[in-house]
PDB file of N, CA, C and O in Angstrom:
ATOM      1  N   UNK A   1      69.639  61.246  90.830  1.00  0.00           N
ATOM      2  CA  UNK A   1      69.870  62.099  92.646  1.00  0.00           C
ATOM      3  C   UNK A   1      68.422  62.296  93.253  1.00  0.00           C
ATOM      4  O   UNK A   1      67.510  62.924  92.715  1.00  0.00           O
ATOM      5  N   UNK A   2      68.373  61.533  94.683  1.00  0.00           N
ATOM      6  CA  UNK A   2      67.136  61.812  94.998  1.00  0.00           C
ATOM      7  C   UNK A   2      67.030  63.463  95.902  1.00  0.00           C
ATOM      8  O   UNK A   2      67.915  64.311  96.016  1.00  0.00           O
ATOM      9  N   UNK A   3      65.891  63.475  96.333  1.00  0.00           N
ATOM     10  CA  UNK A   3      65.238  64.553  96.195  1.00  0.00           C
ATOM     11  C   UNK A   3      66.068  65.309  98.118  1.00  0.00           C
ATOM     12  O   UNK A   3      66.082  66.472  98.523  1.00  0.00           O
ATOM     13  N   UNK A   4      66.491  64.304  98.650  1.00  0.00           N
ATOM     14  CA  UNK A   4      67.062  64.259  99.799  1.00  0.00           C
ATOM     15  C   UNK A   4      68.809  64.828  99.570  1.00  0.00           C
ATOM     16  O   UNK A   4      69.399  65.548 100.375  1.00  0.00           O
ATOM     17  N   UNK A   5      69.265  64.405  98.554  1.00  0.00           N
ATOM     18  CA  UNK A   5      70.818  64.537  97.622  1.00  0.00           C
ATOM     19  C   UNK A   5      70.393  65.864  98.173  1.00  0.00           C
ATOM     20  O   UNK A   5      70.606  66.460  99.229  1.00  0.00           O
ATOM     21  N   UNK A   6      69.509  66.189  96.746  1.00  0.00           N
ATOM     22  CA  UNK A   6      69.698  67.777  96.300  1.00  0.00           C
ATOM     23  C   UNK A   6      69.187  68.950  97.034  1.00  0.00           C
ATOM     24  O   UNK A   6      69.363  70.092  96.609  1.00  0.00           O
ATOM     25  N   UNK A   7      68.262  68.569  98.641  1.00  0.00           N
ATOM     26  CA  UNK A   7      68.129  69.368  99.679  1.00  0.00           C
ATOM     27  C   UNK A   7      69.773  69.685 100.251  1.00  0.00           C
ATOM     28  O   UNK A   7      70.400  70.738 100.367  1.00  0.00           O
ATOM     29  N   UNK A   8      70.151  68.149 100.558  1.00  0.00           N
ATOM     30  CA  UNK A   8      72.140  68.801 100.694  1.00  0.00           C
ATOM     31  C   UNK A   8      72.949  68.756 100.126  1.00  0.00           C
ATOM     32  O   UNK A   8      74.087  68.563 100.555  1.00  0.00           O
ATOM     33  N   UNK A   9      72.688  68.894  99.151  1.00  0.00           N
ATOM     34  CA  UNK A   9      74.094  70.397  97.797  1.00  0.00           C
ATOM     35  C   UNK A   9      72.913  71.435  98.182  1.00  0.00           C
ATOM     36  O   UNK A   9      73.269  72.128  99.135  1.00  0.00           O
ATOM     37  N   UNK A  10      71.791  71.701  97.783  1.00  0.00           N
ATOM     38  CA  UNK A  10      71.695  73.222  98.216  1.00  0.00           C
ATOM     39  C   UNK A  10      72.412  73.550  99.153  1.00  0.00           C
ATOM     40  O   UNK A  10      73.574  73.921  98.991  1.00  0.00           O
ATOM     41  N   UNK A  11      71.712  73.450 100.525  1.00  0.00           N
ATOM     42  CA  UNK A  11      72.246  73.573 102.111  1.00  0.00           C
ATOM     43  C   UNK A  11      74.191  73.893 102.059  1.00  0.00           C
ATOM     44  O   UNK A  11      74.880  74.778 102.567  1.00  0.00           O
ATOM     45  N   UNK A  12      74.420  73.079 101.470  1.00  0.00           N
ATOM     46  CA  UNK A  12      75.847  73.227 100.942  1.00  0.00           C
ATOM     47  C   UNK A  12      76.349  74.246 100.013  1.00  0.00           C
ATOM     48  O   UNK A  12      77.552  74.467 100.150  1.00  0.00           O
ATOM     49  N   UNK A  13      75.718  74.964  99.053  1.00  0.00           N
ATOM     50  CA  UNK A  13      76.052  76.047  98.704  1.00  0.00           C
ATOM     51  C   UNK A  13      75.116  77.276  99.006  1.00  0.00           C
ATOM     52  O   UNK A  13      74.852  78.320  98.410  1.00  0.00           O
ATOM     53  N   UNK A  14      74.840  76.858  99.858  1.00  0.00           N
ATOM     54  CA  UNK A  14      73.910  77.964 100.390  1.00  0.00           C
ATOM     55  C   UNK A  14      74.834  78.571 101.407  1.00  0.00           C
ATOM     56  O   UNK A  14      75.011  79.786 101.492  1.00  0.00           O
ATOM     57  N   UNK A  15      75.589  77.410 102.405  1.00  0.00           N
ATOM     58  CA  UNK A  15      76.758  77.845 103.425  1.00  0.00           C
ATOM     59  C   UNK A  15      77.878  78.143 102.767  1.00  0.00           C
ATOM     60  O   UNK A  15      78.670  78.960 103.237  1.00  0.00           O
ATOM     61  N   UNK A  16      78.092  77.526 101.601  1.00  0.00           N
ATOM     62  CA  UNK A  16      79.486  77.897 101.003  1.00  0.00           C
ATOM     63  C   UNK A  16      79.480  79.731 100.267  1.00  0.00           C
ATOM     64  O   UNK A  16      80.484  80.425 100.107  1.00  0.00           O
ATOM     65  N   UNK A  17      78.221  80.072  99.981  1.00  0.00           N
ATOM     66  CA  UNK A  17      77.898  81.385  99.633  1.00  0.00           C
ATOM     67  C   UNK A  17      77.634  82.259 100.849  1.00  0.00           C
ATOM     68  O   UNK A  17      77.512  83.424 100.470  1.00  0.00           O
ATOM     69  N   UNK A  18      77.503  82.145 102.121  1.00  0.00           N
ATOM     70  CA  UNK A  18      77.280  82.925 103.464  1.00  0.00           C
ATOM     71  C   UNK A  18      78.933  82.793 103.590  1.00  0.00           C
ATOM     72  O   UNK A  18      79.390  83.933 103.670  1.00  0.00           O
ATOM     73  N   UNK A  19      79.675  82.085 103.622  1.00  0.00           N
ATOM     74  CA  UNK A  19      81.424  81.961 103.841  1.00  0.00           C
ATOM     75  C   UNK A  19      81.781  82.846 102.570  1.00  0.00           C
ATOM     76  O   UNK A  19      82.643  83.724 102.529  1.00  0.00           O
ATOM     77  N   UNK A  20      81.179  82.553 101.833  1.00  0.00           N
ATOM     78  CA  UNK A  20      82.073  83.933 101.163  1.00  0.00           C
ATOM     79  C   UNK A  20      81.937  85.368 101.192  1.00  0.00           C
ATOM     80  O   UNK A  20      82.706  86.328 101.140  1.00  0.00           O
ATOM     81  N   UNK A  21      80.166  85.106 101.337  1.00  0.00           N
ATOM     82  CA  UNK A  21      80.314  87.487 101.893  1.00  0.00           C
ATOM     83  C   UNK A  21      80.804  87.037 102.880  1.00  0.00           C
ATOM     84  O   UNK A  21      81.961  86.976 102.465  1.00  0.00           O
ATOM     85  N   UNK A  22      80.846  86.723 103.720  1.00  0.00           N
ATOM     86  CA  UNK A  22      81.146  86.813 104.987  1.00  0.00           C
ATOM     87  C   UNK A  22      82.730  87.413 104.748  1.00  0.00           C
ATOM     88  O   UNK A  22      83.084  88.541 105.092  1.00  0.00           O
ATOM     89  N   UNK A  23      83.469  86.554 104.182  1.00  0.00           N
ATOM     90  CA  UNK A  23      85.060  86.140 104.000  1.00  0.00           C
ATOM     91  C   UNK A  23      85.145  87.698 102.975  1.00  0.00           C
ATOM     92  O   UNK A  23      86.207  88.315 103.054  1.00  0.00           O
ATOM     93  N   UNK A  24      84.255  88.163 102.237  1.00  0.00           N
ATOM     94  CA  UNK A  24      84.479  89.506 101.446  1.00  0.00           C
ATOM     95  C   UNK A  24      83.288  90.805 102.008  1.00  0.00           C
ATOM     96  O   UNK A  24      82.921  91.839 101.449  1.00  0.00           O
ATOM     97  N   UNK A  25      82.980  90.292 103.134  1.00  0.00           N
ATOM     98  CA  UNK A  25      82.490  91.588 104.016  1.00  0.00           C
ATOM     99  C   UNK A  25      83.682  91.716 104.916  1.00  0.00           C
ATOM    100  O   UNK A  25      84.053  92.842 105.246  1.00  0.00           O
ATOM    101  N   UNK A  26      84.518  90.293 105.475  1.00  0.00           N
ATOM    102  CA  UNK A  26      85.598  90.884 106.047  1.00  0.00           C
ATOM    103  C   UNK A  26      86.974  91.490 105.232  1.00  0.00           C
ATOM    104  O   UNK A  26      87.904  91.956 105.890  1.00  0.00           O
ATOM    105  N   UNK A  27      87.001  91.460 104.322  1.00  0.00           N
ATOM    106  CA  UNK A  27      87.907  92.225 103.469  1.00  0.00           C
ATOM    107  C   UNK A  27      88.269  93.172 103.240  1.00  0.00           C
ATOM    108  O   UNK A  27      89.364  93.732 103.301  1.00  0.00           O
ATOM    109  N   UNK A  28      86.273  93.689 102.624  1.00  0.00           N
ATOM    110  CA  UNK A  28      85.844  94.819 102.596  1.00  0.00           C
ATOM    111  C   UNK A  28      86.834  95.427 104.175  1.00  0.00           C
ATOM    112  O   UNK A  28      88.034  95.700 104.182  1.00  0.00           O
ATOM    113  N   UNK A  29      85.885  95.500 105.357  1.00  0.00           N
ATOM    114  CA  UNK A  29      86.283  96.397 106.780  1.00  0.00           C
ATOM    115  C   UNK A  29      87.961  96.389 107.303  1.00  0.00           C
ATOM    116  O   UNK A  29      88.273  97.067 108.282  1.00  0.00           O
ATOM    117  N   UNK A  30      89.288  95.333 106.356  1.00  0.00           N
ATOM    118  CA  UNK A  30      90.310  95.297 106.831  1.00  0.00           C
ATOM    119  C   UNK A  30      90.616  96.343 105.966  1.00  0.00           C
ATOM    120  O   UNK A  30      91.100  97.371 106.441  1.00  0.00           O
ATOM    121  N   UNK A  31      90.425  96.250 104.854  1.00  0.00           N
ATOM    122  CA  UNK A  31      90.869  97.301 103.617  1.00  0.00           C
ATOM    123  C   UNK A  31      89.981  98.640 104.260  1.00  0.00           C
ATOM    124  O   UNK A  31      90.722  99.572 104.576  1.00  0.00           O
ATOM    125  N   UNK A  32      88.872  98.819 104.442  1.00  0.00           N
ATOM    126  CA  UNK A  32      88.844 100.411 104.856  1.00  0.00           C
ATOM    127  C   UNK A  32      89.942 100.640 106.059  1.00  0.00           C
ATOM    128  O   UNK A  32      90.796 101.498 105.834  1.00  0.00           O
ATOM    129  N   UNK A  33      89.987 100.043 107.143  1.00  0.00           N
ATOM    130  CA  UNK A  33      90.735 100.157 108.586  1.00  0.00           C
ATOM    131  C   UNK A  33      92.238 100.725 107.894  1.00  0.00           C
ATOM    132  O   UNK A  33      92.460 101.936 107.917  1.00  0.00           O
ATOM    133  N   UNK A  34      93.044  99.963 107.406  1.00  0.00           N
ATOM    134  CA  UNK A  34      94.305  99.998 106.468  1.00  0.00           C
ATOM    135  C   UNK A  34      94.366 101.415 105.976  1.00  0.00           C
ATOM    136  O   UNK A  34      95.458 101.974 105.870  1.00  0.00           O
ATOM    137  N   UNK A  35      93.547 101.856 105.754  1.00  0.00           N
ATOM    138  CA  UNK A  35      92.695 103.510 104.385  1.00  0.00           C
ATOM    139  C   UNK A  35      92.711 104.242 105.751  1.00  0.00           C
ATOM    140  O   UNK A  35      93.652 104.868 106.239  1.00  0.00           O
ATOM    141  N   UNK A  36      91.687 104.069 106.179  1.00  0.00           N
ATOM    142  CA  UNK A  36      91.849 104.745 107.658  1.00  0.00           C
ATOM    143  C   UNK A  36      92.863 105.190 108.267  1.00  0.00           C
ATOM    144  O   UNK A  36      92.913 106.395 108.512  1.00  0.00           O
ATOM    145  N   UNK A  37      93.723 104.485 108.588  1.00  0.00           N
ATOM    146  CA  UNK A  37      94.727 103.950 108.936  1.00  0.00           C
ATOM    147  C   UNK A  37      96.078 104.967 108.640  1.00  0.00           C
ATOM    148  O   UNK A  37      96.474 106.024 109.132  1.00  0.00           O
ATOM    149  N   UNK A  38      96.466 104.231 107.770  1.00  0.00           N
ATOM    150  CA  UNK A  38      97.578 105.015 106.257  1.00  0.00           C
ATOM    151  C   UNK A  38      97.052 106.375 106.335  1.00  0.00           C
ATOM    152  O   UNK A  38      97.936 107.227 106.249  1.00  0.00           O
ATOM    153  N   UNK A  39      95.188 107.078 106.553  1.00  0.00           N
ATOM    154  CA  UNK A  39      95.169 108.564 106.109  1.00  0.00           C
ATOM    155  C   UNK A  39      95.489 109.233 107.371  1.00  0.00           C
ATOM    156  O   UNK A  39      95.618 110.440 107.165  1.00  0.00           O
ATOM    157  N   UNK A  40      95.717 108.830 108.937  1.00  0.00           N
ATOM    158  CA  UNK A  40      95.923 109.042 109.645  1.00  0.00           C
ATOM    159  C   UNK A  40      97.744 109.347 109.694  1.00  0.00           C
ATOM    160  O   UNK A  40      98.255 110.343 110.207  1.00  0.00           O
ATOM    161  N   UNK A  41      98.300 108.505 109.196  1.00  0.00           N
ATOM    162  CA  UNK A  41      99.366 108.036 110.042  1.00  0.00           C
ATOM    163  C   UNK A  41      99.924 109.229 108.499  1.00  0.00           C
ATOM    164  O   UNK A  41     101.145 109.230 108.341  1.00  0.00           O
ATOM    165  N   UNK A  42      99.280 109.948 107.693  1.00  0.00           N
ATOM    166  CA  UNK A  42     100.093 110.891 106.740  1.00  0.00           C
ATOM    167  C   UNK A  42      99.799 112.557 107.370  1.00  0.00           C
ATOM    168  O   UNK A  42     100.429 113.594 107.159  1.00  0.00           O
ATOM    169  N   UNK A  43      98.520 112.282 108.253  1.00  0.00           N
ATOM    170  CA  UNK A  43      98.457 113.558 109.325  1.00  0.00           C
ATOM    171  C   UNK A  43      99.174 113.579 109.917  1.00  0.00           C
ATOM    172  O   UNK A  43     100.043 114.359 109.528  1.00  0.00           O
ATOM    173  N   UNK A  44      99.376 113.141 110.734  1.00  0.00           N
ATOM    174  CA  UNK A  44      99.683 112.721 111.807  1.00  0.00           C
ATOM    175  C   UNK A  44     101.626 112.661 111.418  1.00  0.00           C
ATOM    176  O   UNK A  44     102.323 112.638 112.433  1.00  0.00           O
ATOM    177  N   UNK A  45     102.377 112.639 110.073  1.00  0.00           N
ATOM    178  CA  UNK A  45     103.524 112.067 109.670  1.00  0.00           C
ATOM    179  C   UNK A  45     103.829 112.486 107.867  1.00  0.00           C
ATOM    180  O   UNK A  45     104.165 111.705 106.977  1.00  0.00           O
ATOM    181  N   UNK A  46     103.523 114.251 107.753  1.00  0.00           N
ATOM    182  CA  UNK A  46     103.572 114.447 106.226  1.00  0.00           C
ATOM    183  C   UNK A  46     104.118 113.510 105.475  1.00  0.00           C
ATOM    184  O   UNK A  46     103.613 112.832 104.581  1.00  0.00           O
ATOM    185  N   UNK A  47     105.817 113.528 106.160  1.00  0.00           N
ATOM    186  CA  UNK A  47     106.899 112.674 105.311  1.00  0.00           C
ATOM    187  C   UNK A  47     106.591 111.570 104.932  1.00  0.00           C
ATOM    188  O   UNK A  47     106.964 111.081 103.865  1.00  0.00           O
ATOM    189  N   UNK A  48     105.401 110.678 106.289  1.00  0.00           N
ATOM    190  CA  UNK A  48     105.909 109.199 105.040  1.00  0.00           C
ATOM    191  C   UNK A  48     104.656 108.891 104.078  1.00  0.00           C
ATOM    192  O   UNK A  48     103.920 107.915 103.934  1.00  0.00           O
ATOM    193  N   UNK A  49     104.744 110.116 103.507  1.00  0.00           N
ATOM    194  CA  UNK A  49     104.179 110.444 101.868  1.00  0.00           C
ATOM    195  C   UNK A  49     105.205 110.173 100.736  1.00  0.00           C
ATOM    196  O   UNK A  49     105.293 109.515  99.700  1.00  0.00           O
ATOM    197  N   UNK A  50     105.936 111.036 101.494  1.00  0.00           N
ATOM    198  CA  UNK A  50     107.096 109.901 100.106  1.00  0.00           C
ATOM    199  C   UNK A  50     108.351 109.241 100.609  1.00  0.00           C
ATOM    200  O   UNK A  50     109.299 108.815  99.949  1.00  0.00           O
ATOM    201  N   UNK A  51     108.230 109.242 101.467  1.00  0.00           N
ATOM    202  CA  UNK A  51     109.649 107.765 102.018  1.00  0.00           C
ATOM    203  C   UNK A  51     109.091 106.375 101.732  1.00  0.00           C
ATOM    204  O   UNK A  51     107.963 105.966 102.010  1.00  0.00           O
ATOM    205  N   UNK A  52     109.663 105.997 101.382  1.00  0.00           N
ATOM    206  CA  UNK A  52     109.776 104.167 100.494  1.00  0.00           C
ATOM    207  C   UNK A  52     109.482 103.355 101.995  1.00  0.00           C
ATOM    208  O   UNK A  52     109.826 103.757 103.106  1.00  0.00           O
ATOM    209  N   UNK A  53     108.790 102.180 101.689  1.00  0.00           N
ATOM    210  CA  UNK A  53     107.854 101.492 102.472  1.00  0.00           C
ATOM    211  C   UNK A  53     108.366 100.826 103.503  1.00  0.00           C
ATOM    212  O   UNK A  53     107.622 100.476 104.419  1.00  0.00           O
ATOM    213  N   UNK A  54     109.775 100.531 103.522  1.00  0.00           N
ATOM    214  CA  UNK A  54     111.075  99.723 103.974  1.00  0.00           C
ATOM    215  C   UNK A  54     111.699 101.035 104.698  1.00  0.00           C
ATOM    216  O   UNK A  54     112.059 100.758 105.842  1.00  0.00           O
ATOM    217  N   UNK A  55     111.881 102.125 104.411  1.00  0.00           N
ATOM    218  CA  UNK A  55     112.231 102.941 104.861  1.00  0.00           C
ATOM    219  C   UNK A  55     111.208 103.787 106.274  1.00  0.00           C
ATOM    220  O   UNK A  55     111.474 104.272 107.373  1.00  0.00           O
ATOM    221  N   UNK A  56     110.461 103.665 105.767  1.00  0.00           N
ATOM    222  CA  UNK A  56     108.825 104.268 106.792  1.00  0.00           C
ATOM    223  C   UNK A  56     108.965 103.269 107.795  1.00  0.00           C
ATOM    224  O   UNK A  56     109.406 103.616 108.890  1.00  0.00           O
ATOM    225  N   UNK A  57     108.619 101.925 107.562  1.00  0.00           N
ATOM    226  CA  UNK A  57     108.923 100.409 108.474  1.00  0.00           C
ATOM    227  C   UNK A  57     110.249 101.032 109.673  1.00  0.00           C
ATOM    228  O   UNK A  57     110.117 101.712 110.690  1.00  0.00           O
ATOM    229  N   UNK A  58     111.452 100.477 109.042  1.00  0.00           N
ATOM    230  CA  UNK A  58     112.325 100.852 109.658  1.00  0.00           C
ATOM    231  C   UNK A  58     112.499 102.150 110.394  1.00  0.00           C
ATOM    232  O   UNK A  58     113.281 102.197 111.344  1.00  0.00           O
ATOM    233  N   UNK A  59     112.071 102.812 110.156  1.00  0.00           N
ATOM    234  CA  UNK A  59     111.864 104.994 111.612  1.00  0.00           C
ATOM    235  C   UNK A  59     110.676 104.095 112.523  1.00  0.00           C
ATOM    236  O   UNK A  59     110.853 103.509 113.591  1.00  0.00           O
ATOM    237  N   UNK A  60     109.641 104.187 111.853  1.00  0.00           N
ATOM    238  CA  UNK A  60     108.311 104.309 112.957  1.00  0.00           C
ATOM    239  C   UNK A  60     108.844 102.906 114.137  1.00  0.00           C
ATOM    240  O   UNK A  60     108.378 103.013 115.271  1.00  0.00           O
ATOM    241  N   UNK A  61     109.753 101.690 113.875  1.00  0.00           N
ATOM    242  CA  UNK A  61     110.339 100.695 114.271  1.00  0.00           C
ATOM    243  C   UNK A  61     111.361 101.171 115.511  1.00  0.00           C
ATOM    244  O   UNK A  61     111.472 100.557 116.572  1.00  0.00           O
ATOM    245  N   UNK A  62     112.033 102.309 115.181  1.00  0.00           N
ATOM    246  CA  UNK A  62     112.867 103.236 116.003  1.00  0.00           C
ATOM    247  C   UNK A  62     112.274 103.171 116.969  1.00  0.00           C
ATOM    248  O   UNK A  62     112.300 102.522 118.014  1.00  0.00           O
ATOM    249  N   UNK A  63     111.141 104.685 116.074  1.00  0.00           N
ATOM    250  CA  UNK A  63     110.914 105.466 117.314  1.00  0.00           C
ATOM    251  C   UNK A  63     110.306 104.723 118.055  1.00  0.00           C
ATOM    252  O   UNK A  63     110.868 104.709 119.150  1.00  0.00           O
ATOM    253  N   UNK A  64     109.171 103.896 118.020  1.00  0.00           N
ATOM    254  CA  UNK A  64     108.175 103.274 118.955  1.00  0.00           C
ATOM    255  C   UNK A  64     108.773 102.668 120.010  1.00  0.00           C
ATOM    256  O   UNK A  64     108.278 102.758 121.134  1.00  0.00           O
ATOM    257  N   UNK A  65     110.112 101.855 119.731  1.00  0.00           N
ATOM    258  CA  UNK A  65     110.665 100.771 120.942  1.00  0.00           C
ATOM    259  C   UNK A  65     110.971 102.098 122.011  1.00  0.00           C
ATOM    260  O   UNK A  65     111.421 101.892 123.138  1.00  0.00           O
TER     261      UNK A  65
END
C-alpha cells in the first residue's frame, strides 16, 4: 500500500468517525427532546401517565383535530 493510499484510507476513516459522532450527537439531542416533551405532557395532562400509548395517541388525535 502506497503512502498516498494510506493517507486516503485515513481520511476516509476520519470522515466516517466524524459522521458517526454527528449521528450520535443528533440521536442524543432527539432523545433529550422526546424526554422533555413527555415530561411537559405528563405535567399538563397527568392522566397520560396511566394511559396505554395507543389510547393516548387516539385521545390526543381526537382532541387536537
